[in-house]
N, C-alpha and C positions, 0 to 999 in steps of 0.2 A: 331490329333484332340483329344481334351479333352470331356468327358462325363461330362456335367454340371446338367443333371438331369435324372431321370426315372421315367415315366409317369406309366407306366402298365408292369405287368408280365401276361401272358396269354398261354392257351395251343392252338395249332393246330394239328388236329382238335379239336373243342369246344365240339364235340360230335361224338362219333363212334359206330357201331354196331360190336359187336362180335357173333360168332357162336359156338354152342356147339360141341365138337367132341371128339371121344373116343381115337384117335391117340395119339401120345407123339409129333408129327410132323406138325406144323403148316402149313396151307395152302399156297402155294406161292401166291404172288401177280399177279393179273390179270387185263386188263380193257377191257371195251367194244370196239367193232370195228365193221366196216362195212365189210362183206365178198365180196370182188369186183372181184372174179373169176365168170365166166361163171354157174358154177352149184350155187353159191351161191346167186346170184341174190341180191345183197346189204343187205341180211340180219343180224341181230345183231349176232354177234360171240364174243368170248371171247379169248384172247390172252395173253401169257406171257408178264408180266411188271417186272422192277427191283425189286430184293427181298432182304430184310436183313436177313441173317442168324446169330442168337445169339450163340455166344460161350459158354463154360462151366464158364469163366470168366467175362462174361457180357458184352463183345466186340462184335460189329456188323460189319459184311463185306457183300457188297451189291454183288449179282450176277445175272445174267439172266437166269431164267430155261428154257430149251429145250421144256418142256411140264409141264402141270399143272396136278398134282397127285391129286384125292380128297379122296382117301381112302388108307389105309395100312393094309394089312392083313384083309380087310372086314371093319375097323374104318375109321370113317370119320376123316378127317384132321379138327381142329378146325381153326376158322377165329380169329386170335389174333392181334389186332390193336396196332400201335405204337402212341405216342402223343408226339409231340416236344414243348419245352418251348420256347416262342419268347418273346421280350420287345420292348416297345414304349419308346423312349428316344430322349433326346436331346443333341446335341453336338455342338461344335463351330468348323466351316468350314470358313477357311479364314476370321475370325473376325467376322462371321456371324452366329447366332444360327440355327441349322437346326435339325429340328424333324425326325426321323427314326423311321422304325420297322424292326427288323431281329431276327434269331434265337439266342438263348442264347447259346454262344460258348464257348470254354475254351479261347480265346482270348477276348472275352466280358468277361467273369468272372475275368482276369486278369485287363483289364480295369477299371471294378468295385471294384476291390480290395478285392476280394473274392474267395474262393476256393469250389470245388463242395461238400466238405464236411459241409459247411455252409448252403446248402440247406435240407429242410425236406421234405418229401413226406408221403401222407396218402391216402389209398383207403377204401371207405365203400362201402359195397355192401348189398343189401337185396332181400329178396323174401316177399312179403307182400300179396301174392295172398288171402291166408287162413285167412289172419287177416283181409282183407277187406271185406271178406264174414260174416265171425263170429263177427266183431267187438270187437275180442280180440286181444289185443298187444301179449299174448303168444303163439299165432299162426301164428306169423311171426317168420323171424329167419335173423340176422345181422350178418357180419363179418367184421372186420377192420384191416389192418396193417399199422404201421406207420415205417418209415425207413429213414435213412440219406443219402444223395446226393453221398456219398462214398461208400455205402454198396449195391454191385451189386450182392446179392444172389437172387434165384428166391424163392420167399416167398410164402407159400399156403396162401389162406384166408380162415378161417374157420369160419363157422356160426353157431349160436345155438340162441334160443329162449330167451327172458328176462325173468328172473324169479321174480315173485311178491309171497310173502307169501299166502300160501293158494291156489295158482293156478297151475296148472301141466302145464310146457312148453311143446309146441311139439316138438322142437329139445332140446334135453338135452345136456349142455355143455360137458358132459364127452362124447357124441357122436356126435360130430358137424357134418355139412355138407359141404364137400368142395365146394366152389364157384369159384376156379381157383387159378391162380398164378399172382403175381405181381414182376416186376424186373425193378430196374434203370439201364440202359445201361452205359456201362463205355464209356465216351467219348476217342476217341483217334485224335491227329492232324494229319488227313490225309483226303485226297479226291480220291474216286474211282467210277468209274462209273458215274461221276457228283453228287456223295451224298458227303456232309460234314460229315465225321464222328465225328468231334468235338463238333455235338450239342446235347445238352442236352436232351435225349430221355427217356421215360418209354415205358413198354409194358405190355398190360393184355392179358394174355392166360386164357380163359373161362373152365369151367369145362367139364367134359365128356359126359354129357347127361343121367346122372342116375336119377332111380326114388326111392323114398324112402317112407317108410311106418310104420306102428305100426304092433307088432307081429303076429296079426290076419289077416293083407293083404297076404294073401297066396295065393288063388285060387277064380275065381268068372266067371259068364258066360258074353260073351259080350252083347251088346246090340242086342235084336231079329232082325233079319233077315226077310224082308218082300219081298216075291216073287213078280217078276213082279214091276208094279206101285205103289207108295205110298199107294194107297187106297185099294189095294187088301186085302182080307179078310183072305187069308192064310198067317200064320207067322211060319216061321221057326225058330228053336232053335238056339241061339249064341252058339258060340263054348266055351268050357272052357279053361282057361289059367291061367298063372301065374301072379297074380298082381305086387308083388314086389319079387326079389330075396332074398334068405336067409341072405345074406350079410348085405342086405339093409334094414332089418326089425327093425330099429333103433329109429325110433320114439316112443314118448310115447304114452300109450292108455290113454282113459278117458280125451281128450282136447274137447272143443266144435266142433274142425274140424271134430273129428271123429262121431260127434252125428249131423252134419250139414244135413238139409234136405232143399231145395230151396223153396222160397215163405212162409217163415214163418215167424211170427212176431218176431221183435227184433232184426234182422239181415240185412245186405244188399244183393242184388240180382243184382251184375252189370251184364251187356250185354256182350256177351250171357249168359243167365244163367245156361245152362248145361253144359258149359264147365269145368266140374270136374268129376273125375273118380267115378262112382256110379250113376251119375245124370239120367242116360238113364235106370237103372235095378232096377227090383223089385221097392222098395218105394223111389227111388232116395236118398237114405242116402248115404252120403260121405263115401268113404273107407278110408280117414284120410292120402290121397296120396299127396306129393308133389314132385316137380323136382327140379333141380339145375339151372334152369334159373334165372335171377336176373337183377338187374339194381344198377347203384350206380354211385358215384362221386369220381374223383380223384383230389388231392390238392396237390400245391407244395408252401412253404413258403420260403420266403427269404428276408434278412434283408440286404439293402444297406445304409450306411451314416446314421444309427439310423432310418430308415424308415423301415417299415413292409410291404410287397407285398405279395399278395397271388393269385395264378392262380387256376382255375377249370375247369374241364371238365366232362361230362358225359359219360358213357359207359352203354350199353344196349346189354343185353345177350337174344338170342333168339335161334331158331332150326335151322338147317342147311338148306339151300336153294338148292331144288333139280333140280331146273331149273335157272341155274347162265346166262346162255346167253338169258333169256326171261326178260324183265324187267316190271315192273309194271306202268300202266299208272298212277298211283295215287301212290306217294311216300311220305315220311317223309319230302324231299326237298321240294315237292309241296305244303305241308302243311303251312310248316314254309315260302314259297315264299308268299303264299296266305296272311299269318298273317303279314309280315315284308317288302314284295318289293311292291314298288308302281304300281297301274293298269296299265297295258300295255297299250302304245299309239297305235291305230290302225289308220294307216293313210298312204296316199301314200309315204310320207316320210320313214315310218318305215316298210313297206309293205314287204319287203324281210326277214327281222328279223322275223315278226309275221309269216309269211307263214310258215318258217323253225320250229319254234316253234309247230304250230299248227299240222305239217307234222310229227315232231319227236312224238307228244302226239298220233296221230292215227298210227304211226309204233308201238308204245308201247301198244295201243290198239289191234293191231293185234296181238302182241306178247301174251299178256294175252289170248286172243282167242284161242289160240292154246295149251294153259295150262288147259283149264277149260272144264269139262264137262257140258255143257249148260243144256243137257236134264235132270241131276239129278237136279242141281241147280234149274231148273225151275217147277218142281214137288215138291222140297222141298218148295219153297218159296210160292206156290200156295196154298198148302195142307192146309186145314181148314182156308184159308182167307175170312174174311166177312167183309162188311163195304159199306158205300154207294160211288155208283159210279156218275159221272157228265157227261152231254153230252159233247163230243170232247174229252174226256180223254179215254184212253186204258181200255181194259178189265182187269178185276182182277179176273177173275176166270180160269175155263179150256179153256176157249175161246182165253186166252191170247196168242199171238203169233201164232196164227193160221188164216186160211182164213177169219176166222168170225172177226177178229181184224183189219179191215180195218179203217180209211186209213194208219194206223202206218206199216201195213205189205206190202210189195211190193216184197219181195224175197223168200218169203216162198212157198215151192211147194203147189199145189192144193191140193194135197191128203191129206195135215195136217189140216182137219176139226178138230174141237175141241173134236168130239170122237175118232177118229184116232189117234190123237197124243197123247192121254192119254191111249191107249190100251196096254196091255201088249204085248210084242213083239216089241213096237215103245220105250219102256223105256229104262232106261239106264242099268238097271239089266241083260236083257237076250237077247235085240236085237240090232239093229244098231241106231246110234245116229245121227238122222236127223238133230237135232239144232246144235249140235257142228259142223256138216259137212257143214251147212249154213253159220253159224258164220265163220267159217275157209273161205269159198269162197267168202262171202261178203267182207270181211276185208282185204284179202291178196291184192288184186288190191290197196285197199286205203292206204296200205303202200308206195306206189311210190306217190311222192309231185306232179308231175303233174297231173295223174289221179285223187288225191284227189282234188287239187284246180279246176279241171274242174268239178268233182262232186258236189263239195259246190256251184260253180257257176251256174249249171243247175238244181241243186235240193235242193234250198236254202229253200222253205218254209217246204218241207219234213224233212229236217234237224231241221230246227226250234223247230218243233213239237217231233222229235224222241229224242233229247238230253234233259235228265232229267234234270231240273235246280236244283240248290244247294238250300239248306235253306238260307234262307234271313239274311241279318242284322239286329240287334235288332231295329236301327232306322227305319227300313221298317215295322216292326211288329205294326198291330193295336193293342190296347189296349186289346180289345175283338173281335177275328176274328170270322167271321162266318163260316158255314160249307163247303162254296164253296172255292176251292183251288185259288190262286192268279196264273195265268200262267206265272208271270216274276219270283216265287221264290217258296220255299215251308216254309211252318211254322209247326214247331212239334207240335204244340196244333191242328192242323187241321188233322182229321181222315184220309181222302183221301190222304194227303201227307205221311202219314206213311205206306200206303199199296203198295205191289211190282207189278211192271206192266212191259211191255216189253219194256219202254224208256231205252237208252242208259245210263249207263251199265245196261242192264237186270239182274233181278233177284239176285243180288248180295249185299250184306248188308254191313253198316257202323260198327264201335265199339259198337254204341248204338243201334243195331238191325234193324234202319232204312233204307230204301232203299238207295243205295250208289250212288252219283253224282260225277261229276268233281268238283274240287275247283270253289270258285267264281271267283278267278282269271283266270283260265283255261276255264270257261264256258263264261265268258263276253269276253275273246279274241277270242274265237270261234264263238260267234254270232255277234261281230263287224266285223269280217273277212269276215264271210258270207255276211252281208250287204254291205260290201265295194264290195266284188267280184261280189255281183248279181246286182249291180245298172244296170239299163235297158240301152240297146245300144242306141246310137244317132240316130236320123231318117235319112235315107239315104241322103236327101238334106240339112242337117245341115252343115253350114260352119265350119271349123275345131276350131276357137277360138271363136266363137258365141253360141255354143249349152249350153242350161242350166244345172248347176251343176249336177241336179238330172237324167238328160238324156244323161248319157255319160257310157260309160263301159270300165273299165280300160283294157289294152292288157293280154293276157295271159302271166303267168310266162315264157313260151316257147318263145312268140313273144318279151317279153322284153329282154331275153337272146339274142336272135337274133338281135334285134336292138343294144345291148350294143356293141356286139362283131363286127358287122358292123361299128358304130359309132367308135370303137377303130380301126379297119382297115382305117378308112378315116382319123384319126388323125396321125396315122403311114405312111401313104402312102408318097413315096418321091415326091419332087416338081421336074416339067421337067420344 
């Protein structure tokens, strides 16, 4: 079979998340699974998956771990993702052109008439958080590595700030910040555990999770601690701690980052505006500190028959995940699906798929509820919040999620009046956590699909008002919105739509500090499913084929499953 054309070179995955870690050994691969044991109750767990071990010469060998080790001598293992090169090409099969996509392997290179040395790779990583706030390019830092496809060394990515005459760079080129390592794996013509080791792969290993600062970033007081609830007048002094270890006091002093104070003219204040060291202490002046998180682009270049092809992939480096067996109800994948995937069709024909997706969403909601201190999040969100409220909407002050917040509240104990819920002893600082316990108790049964669907069927009206709508699409916005919120969607120009209340998800904020919601796709699917499941039942005397469309109720999922099994038994019954 002859390759007649190459259309595209690309990486899979096109985007991956890496996690910082101080250990020299990367974390083994794992996947999410359901615990089907009696004790597990179908909760989400993690289980080992086939992992690639990379030897000193760049060759990779797969193995199945017996267990997942997260630390070595107290140091977290980093998450170091792999990227595979793939090609989309055309070949002739039995005199007919066929378009295929497959990994770029040693055999594919031979068919294309090139070697691994003909490929070039580049990784560019940067951290521009300080640059974004100060609007000074000298406060960002970048690192880049170029290498050939036959160079299998583990190469460090060292970053420094751009230098302009008369401007002091934050990270001096003589004292760069390590952002991790890049390595082109050595392909070998072999299969093991179902893995084709001849596929062209690269690996990025992130940095160790270090913090860097100028010479005066020595010691400081942490944020003052307030006793009891947030509004308590008594304030305890924060502890004194080391800002940056001596070996990491390598940044230049006298940069705009060391003089940054939020909410000043001539700078940017992205949300959350207090997410930098020094923001909550004293005058709120930055301590000039940065870390080795980053994001960047990986590129691969290949020339075949005089034509140039380039593949690109994104890598994002974040802090470690301390709850790996707990999924978030809103992820990057959900955001991408909201942008690129067509709205879900919710009908009788797609009912099983829609129910499964919404059930998975509510299972993830329960997993998030088990990791959040809802009591302190509630206090933090409501503290100092003022603004207009409107009839029919939840409370936005200390009455929020108490017995005074009807009809939204239906599971909070009666003892949680607005004064009791906010009194010292009921807050997260010193006492029990009533809200966290209630959230866990409410969402635990809803993690079961059959209980969830029955709940959606029987409490449709309550769910319609309890789930916070997302922000609308631009086409839905009025040119000049009024002060009253639209019940179908939110508008960031409407003050009430930016205030926290107990609607789900409660007291959580998005990246722009507005109240968090489901994505538009998730919300729309949930509402349509509620509508479909809650259609009124047919009158007792209605004939089966004559009842109007609006006067019928779909059988429950359990009834549908039983009917399907019975129908299957009927089809398979032997003839007599």
